[in-house]
N, C-alpha and C positions, 0 to 999 in steps of 0.2 A: 277274482275271474275277469279273463278277459272278455269283451265284446268285439266279435269278428263279424266283418261283412260275409252274407253267405257265398257258398260256391257258385260262381256264375259260369253258366253252359258255355260251350266252346265260340257260340256266335255272339257272345257279349264279351268284349275286353275289360272293360271297368264301368263303374257308375260313379256317381256324384250324391252327397250328402244333400236331401232334399229339406230336411226338416229335423231338428231334435225336439221332441215332445215333453223334454223335463231338463232341468238345469242340473249342474253339477252340485253334489249335496243333496239332492231330493231323495225322499223315499219313495221306493216304486213297489207296488204291488205285483206279484207274479202273474206274467201273460199281458202285463199293461204295455202299450205301445212305446218302444223307446225312441226310434230313429226311421225315419223313410230315406230308401236309398234310391234314386232314379235311376234307371239303364236307359239304354236305345229304345226299350219295347215295353217294358214295366216297371212300376214302381214296386220295390220289394220290402216289406215291412220288418223291422226286426223287434222282438218282444223280450221282455224282462225274463231271465229263465229263473229266477226265485223271487221272493220277497226280501229286499235289501236297498241299498243307496248307490245311485250313481255316483261313483267317486271321481271321474275325470272323464272328458271329452278329448281325445286326440285328433279328430277330424272334423273341424266345422263346416258349417252349413256352405254350400258350394264347391267344397274341396273333392279332389277324385280319390275315389278308394279302387283298390283292387279285389280281385278274389280272395277270401279268406283273410284280408288284412286287418289288422286290429286297429279299431276307431274308438274303443274308449276302456275304462274298467269298471267292475261292479263287485260290491262288497255284499255278499250275502248275509252276513252277520252285523254290517252296518246300521248305524242309527242316522237319523235325519241330523240336518244341520243344527246346531245350537238355537234356542229359543230367545237368545240374546237379541238376534237381528229383530224377531218380531217386538220382543220389548221396546227396542230402539224405536222402531216404527211407530209402535202404539203411541209411547211418549212424546216423539216429534209431533204427531196427527195432534196430541191433546195440548203439547205447548202452542202449536198454532192455533187452537180454538180458543186457549186463554188470551192470547195475544189479540184475536180479533174480537173478543169479548169485552176487551178495555174499553171500547168506544160502542155506544148504543146504537142500535140499529137504524135511528134516525140521523144519528150523526155520520154514520158509514155512508148513507144514502147521500146526505147532502155533500159529503167530500167527495164523493166519486162524481156528483154533477158539477161541481165547482173546480175540480181539479187539485184539490188541496190533500198533501201528504199527511197523513193522520199521526206520521212519527215526528212531525215537526210541531205537533199540536200537545199542549199541556192541559190536561184533564183538570176540571174544578168541581167534578162531581165526587161522590162518594167513592174512596179508595182511588183516586186518581181517575175515574172513569170520565171520558171523552163526552161532553153533550153536544148538543146541536148549536147552542150559544156559542161555545169554543170554536166550532168549527167557522160559525159567521164572523166572529171578531178577527181570526187569523184571515180570512178571506177578504175582508175589509181592509186590514193593514197591508196586505199583498196589492191590491189595487190601487192604494194610495201612494204606495212606494214606486210603482210601476208605471204611473201615468204618464204618457209620453207627451212632448211638446207636438205643436202644430206642424213643423218640419220634419219630427221624426215620424208621424204619422204619414206623410206624404210619401217619404222615402220608404217606408215599410210598406205601402199600399204597391209602390210600383215592383217592390222586391218579390212581393207575393204574387202579383199577378204574372211577373216574368217566370216565377218559379213554379205557378200553377201550369202555365204554358207549357215549359219544358216538361214537368212530370205528365201531363196529359198526354203529349205527344210519344213521350218515352212508354206509357202504359198502352197506349193504342198500338204502337209498334210492336211490343212485346206479346200483345196478345193474340195478334197476328202470327207469330212465330214462335209457338210453344212447342216445345220438342221433348219427348221423354223415353229415354234410352234404358232398358232392361235386357238381362241377358237371356238368349232363347233357351228354352229349357232342351234337354238331351232327347227328349222324344220328338219336339218339333224339329230340332237338328237332323235327328235321323229320317224322319220323313222327308224333309227337304233333299237330303243327300241320295235316298232311294229315287225320289221321283225324278230327280235330274238324271241319275244314272240309268233309269227305265227308259228314258226320251234319247238318251245319247247312244245306249247298247241296243236297242230294240228298232225294227223298221215298223213303226207304229203308224197304224191306219185306222179309221173308225168308219163304219158304215151304220146307216139308220134305216129304221122303219116305224111304223106306228101301230098301235094295237086298240081295238074295241075293248074297253074296260067292262060294257053292259054284263056278258054273262056272269064275270066273276063278281060283280056288286049285287046281281040278282041273287047269286047262291047264299052270298054273305047274309042279306038281307034276310032270305027265307029261312037259314039254317042256324045263324046266330046263337040264338037263346037255347036252342037243343044242343048244339055243339057245345057252348060253355057248360050247361048242367053235365055233359056226359065226360067233360075234360077237366073238371076241377077248377072252372072258372076262367079257363084259358080261351082268350078271344081270338075267332078266326081272322086274319089278317091278308092283305095281299101279298106280303113276303114270302109265305108258305108256297103259295101257287107258284110263284117266279122259280123259287128253288127247286121244286118238283120239276117244272117244265125245263129248266135248264139242265137237270140231273139227266132227263129223257134225250134230251138234245145232244149233251156230251157223249150218251152211249153210242150215238149215230156218227159223231164227229170226233173221234178220237185225239185227233191233230189239237182240238182246242182244250183238251183235257190233259195235254202234254206239257212239256217244259224243255228248254234247250240248256245242256250241260257242256260247254266248251263246243267241239266238234260233234257230240252226240245228241239224239234227240230221246227223251224219257217219256215213254207213253206210261201213263198211271193205270193200273189196274182197279181203281178205286175212285170214289168221288168224295172229296172234301172241298166244301164250298164256303170260302171266306164271306162274312156279311160285313160291310164295313159300318162302324160305329163312330159316330162324331162326339167328343168329350171336349170338356174344356182345356185339356190339356192338349188336344189333337186327335188325328184320325187314327183309330185302331182297328183291326180285322181280324177279330175271333173267328174260329172256323168250326164248321159244323162237318161233323165226322160221318162217313158213310151215310151220305143222304139218300141213297139208292134204298136204303132199309128203314128209313124214316117216316112215319107218317106226317099228315099236316099238323095235328095237335103236337107232335114231338118237336116238330121244327119250330112251331110259335112259341112253345115253352123255352126251348133253349135260345131262342133270340132274346125273349125276354130276359131271361137269367142272364145272357152276356152283357144285354143293354145295362141291368142294376149293377152288374159287377164293374164294368167300365166307368160308370159315374162315380163309382165308389173307389176305383183305383185298386180293385181286387181280382183284376184279371191275372192270371198267372202265364209264365213262358210257354207253356204246353197249350194253354187256350189260343195262342196267337201263333205258334210254328206249323209249318206245313202249308196246307191248301194247293188245290189243283185247278181253281176257278174263283172269281170273286164277283160278287153283286154288290152295287152301290147305289142307294136310293136318295139321289138330289131332289125328289119330288116333295120330300116332307118339309123342305126349306123353300118351296116355291119355284123349283128351277125348271124350267119349261124344255130347256134342250142344252146338253153338254157333251165333251167328248172325254170320257174318263181315261186315265193314265192305267197302265198297266202296273199290275202288282207283282213285279220280277221276283222268280225267275218264271211266273206263270205266263201263258200265251194269249190269254183272253180274258176281258172283264165286261160285265153287262151293266150298264146303267139306266137306271128306271129314272121317271121324271114326272113332275106334275099331272094329275088328270084334269082336264078341261074340255067343258062341252064345247063341240064344234058341229058345223052341219057338215053330213057326210050324204053321199049318194048310196043308197041301198035298193037294190032290184029297182033301178030308174026314177027312184023318189029321193027327194033331200029331206032326211030325218037330223034330228039332233042327237048326237051321242058322245058319251064321256070318253075321251081319248088319250092316250097317253105314247108320247115318243120314246120309243127304245133306242138307245146307243151300245153297240158293239165295237170296243177297241181290241185288236187284235195285232200281234208279231206276223208281220208280212213274210218274215223269213221262213217260217214253218206254214202259215196257214195262207192258202190261196184266196182271192176274193171270192170264187164261187162258192168255196165252202163256207167262208165267214157270213155271206148273204145267206145261204139255205140253213145254217144253224139259226140265225136270226128269225128266218120266216118259219122256221119249226116251232121256236118258241111263241110266236106270234100265233101259230095256229093252235097250239096246246092251250093258251089264255083265252083266246076266242072261243074255243069249244074243248071245256076243261075233261069232257069223257074221253079225249084224246088220251089224257094222261093215264087214267085208270086201264084204257084197252090197249097202251102202248103203241098207238097209231102214229 
């Protein structure tokens, strides 16, 4: 039977073979992973349809594949490659061991130290075994025959010094100018293309504010244990508060939850918030659906699940599609302030940053508070500066007074 690439959705034109997990002729069990196909968004895994043999590979790693294209063949009734190859390998290894066993361990060690080739040594031991004395005798003969004259020694020394000088300068020069060229992954190339397009096609502007994290940190400290017991071990984090605060703010400022489609403005009557997740392959943005209907525990649970799937390359296209607003948290890497780039066609993205204790003036007194800078990048074609600033201030107010989230104030 043919092994085919899966049917790609309309948003994905093609993919490339990332890795074959078995060689041609290998026996594969049903549901074993055969090949990874990398697309612009996710890595799609193709599994063995039954117990059988991978007969041929038609598309090698790095080659482009189209939707439903045949990439290999599979024989459900096939058998693994003949055992002759394994026998040859075993016998070859055995021959090497026998060949090495001709010389005693002491002789091999001495030969290595003296630079003597054991193949040029005749063994005097039992069965032609090379002894330590045999190696010493050959070494002595080589030294006698190769003894140079004083003139040869002088010329050789000059040559060696000159050669070492050249080699040293070359090694120093090459050490300072090392380069390594690797092909860009499809995901990384897709990210680069989308980010450049977002900057070229949107009138992007960023506004900043800062938020006192003391109230949220106090709540987490007070209710963390009880929260985990009540929600099957799910931890209460910061992200769920920001998702809920952003959702309430989006209700008040529909333009931030909208998108531009040509000459039209599309206002979304639902709230699907993407949460940026960093992986070894690049940045991905899985989407939390209908966040207005999710509690804090549900949000935290879904974020954890998405994080695990992202690290294991298990995210599906459905996990990444859509989204009306995005939140990215550079603070987990230590970022103090940044200007996040829009996730087109969305018109707003919220950037969270590192929490740093700073002196603040509260009711006329200087106190130390854990502060976080917030950044909102927005498309000025649709969102006015006034609305963008008020949107960010609304989030700030709900984070500094979480009761506002519950009371929808």
